[in-house]
Structure formats: structure tokens, C-alpha cells
N, C-alpha and C positions, 0 to 999 in steps of 0.2 A: 868714467866719471873722474873729474879733476878733484884731487884730494883738497879738502878745505884747508888743511895745514899748509899747503903750498900757495894759497891765495895771497897776493900782494897787490894793493891798489895801484893803478897806473898814475901818471903825473896829474897834477892839479890843473886840469883844463876843462873848458866847456861850461864855466860858470861866470856870472857877473852879478853885481849888485846895483840896484837903482834906488835913489833916495827921492822922495817926494814929500817935502815938509819934514815931519817927524817919522814918516813911515818908510821903512826899509823893505825892499823886495829882493829876494834871492831868485835868480833865473838860472836854471841849469838846462843844458842842451846835450842830448846824446843821440848819435846815429846808431840805429839798430838794424840788423840785416833781416828783418822780419816785416811782414805786412802790417799796416795799421790795424787790421782786424785782429790779428794775433796779439799785438801789443795791447789793444783795447781790452781783450779778455783778461790779460795779466793785470790790468789796472782796475778791473771791476769785479772779477770773480773771487769770492772769499777764499777758496781753496788755493788759488794761485797767489793771492796777496800774502797768505801765510808762509809762502816760500821765499819772499823777498822784501816785503814792505815792513816799515817800523810799527805797524799796527795790524790788528785783526779786525775784520768787519763781520758783523753778524748776518749780513745779507749782501746781495749784489749792489754795487754802486752804479750800475748801468742804466738807471731810470730816473729822470728828473722828477722831483717832488717826493721821492721816497725817503722815509726816515731810516737812518742806519746808526748803529752803535759801533764806534771805533774804539778799540782798546789798545793803548800803547803797550808795546812789547819792550822788555828790558828796563822798565822803570822800577825803582825800588818798591813802589806801591802801585797797584792798578789804577790807571787813569783812563776813565771812560768819557768819550765825547759823544753826545747824542747830536747828530747832525742831520741836515736835510740836503740831499743832492740838489743843488740849485740849477745845474745845467748838465745834460747828458745827451750829446749829439754824436752817436756812434758812427764811425769810429774816429772822430776827429777832435772832440772837445768834452772835457769833464771838469766840473767845478763843485767843490764842497768845502766845508770848514773842518779842521782837525785841531783840537787843542787850542783854539783861539787863533789859529792861522788859516787864512784862506788859501786853498790850493787850486790852481788852474793847470790842467794838463792839456797840452795841444799836441796832436799827432798830425804830421804832414807826410804824405806819401812822397818819397824821393826815389831816384833810381837806386835799386838794390835794397829798398826797405822803407824805414820810417825815421823821420826826425822827431824825437820826443822832446818837448820843452815843458818844464815844470816852472811855474811862477808861484812863489809863496812869500807872504809877508813874514818877517822875522825880526826879533829883537837884535839890535846892532851888536850886542855883546856875544851873540851866538852865531854870527854870520859864517865864520870860517869852520866852526864845528858843524853847523847845519850843512854847508857845502860838502864837507868831508863825509858826513853821514849819508847824504843823498847820493854822493859819488859811489860809495860802497854799495848802497842799495841798487843803484843802476847797474853796477858790475854784476851783482848777484842776479838781477833781473835778466841781464844778457845771457848769463850761463844757463838760467832756467829755460829761456826761450830757445836756446841752441840745443837743448836736450842734455846738458851736462850740469844739473843742479848741484850747487855746493851748500845749500841751506842758508837760511836767513842769518845775517850778521848785522846786528843793531845794538844801539846803546853802548853800555860799558864794554860789552864783548867786542864791538868793532874797534875800540881804542886799543885792544890788546894785539891786533893783527899787525904783522910786520908792515911798515910803511905808512901806517895811519898817522903817526906824528908828522912824518914828512909831508903827507897830503894836507893835513890840517895847517901846518906851518906855511905851505905853499899857497893855500887859499888866503891865509892871513896876510901874507906879503902882497898878493894881488889886490886885496881889498883895502890895504892900509890900516889893518887892525892888529892889535896885539893878542897873542894867545894867552889866556889867563894862566897864572902860575899853578892854580889848583888843578887845571886840566892837564898840564904837563906832568905833574906829580901823579895824578890819578891813573894815567895811562901806563906808568911804569910798574904799577902793582897788579 
């Protein structure tokens, strides 16, 4: 097992933003060395979500039309989103809403594994932070799928890891946004 204390996020890559009117969408892409079926299980199974995602699910996300409670992890107070899975086409497409943001997960079989793409609408003020947060979640997901889990790293805890500020600043530069001063100060504590 890789020690969690030695985890450092890689470079700020694999993300882009799209603007359509007042709506901002963050798009993150990660190549994983695992089959779409294995990645699908990690995206839908509550036990696996507890290992890497920024929320807990009270039931599987793998069936369209099912109602699920998603509880944000790492927030100062519990934030529960009651959502309905709008699309679940195993193992290629999953859509639902979490905390007011629509999430669309696309899994594409590629040589050697899966190209995982997350589309999520996001407030412009939180684009670099959202990209950095999902980047860390994807790193943790990759460790989990490889059989070397390092445990979920989300919210304020993620900001304490070496390299998180660099990652956040890198995405901010790519997207042409500023990192809020409160965020820079919060990560130092």
C-alpha cells in the first residue's frame, strides 16, 4: 500500500472549461488502466464511492430512475442532496445531480483501459478549486482500482496535501481565473 502521507497530486492536466451563456462546465478526462465495467462499479457502488468520491451514496447509482441521497463529505455541516439518477447506461454513461450541479460521467473503452470523462456545471468562482478537487479524487480512484487504496481525500483535507496549491494554481492559470485569497490562506492552516 502506498502511504497516504507520500501522496502528491500530479500536474494540472486533463481539464477544460466551457462557457455557454452564464453556464460554466468543467470537463475532466482521465485515462485509467481498467475496464469500463470495473470503473463503472467504482462510480456506482456506495462502498467504492466511500473510498474516493467527495460524497457518500445511500444506495447504488447504477439504475436510472432510482432516488439516492448523496451526503457531501468534508463539509463543515452535513449537506444532503436527494437526487434521481437520470441516466444509467452501464458501463458507459451515468448522469445525476449533486448539490445543484449536474454530473455526467462518460466511460469509453480505449486500448489498455477506459477514458473517463466527467462533465459538471460549476460556479465560475470555484472552477480551479473544483478541477483540483476532482483531480485528487481521480488520483485516489486510480489507486483504489489498482489495488493500492490511499483513502478518500476531499474538502479541506485535500488542500493540506503537498502540491494541492500548485495544482489549484495551475488550473487557475489554464482557465484564466484568480485563486481567491481566502483559499490560499485556508490551505496554509
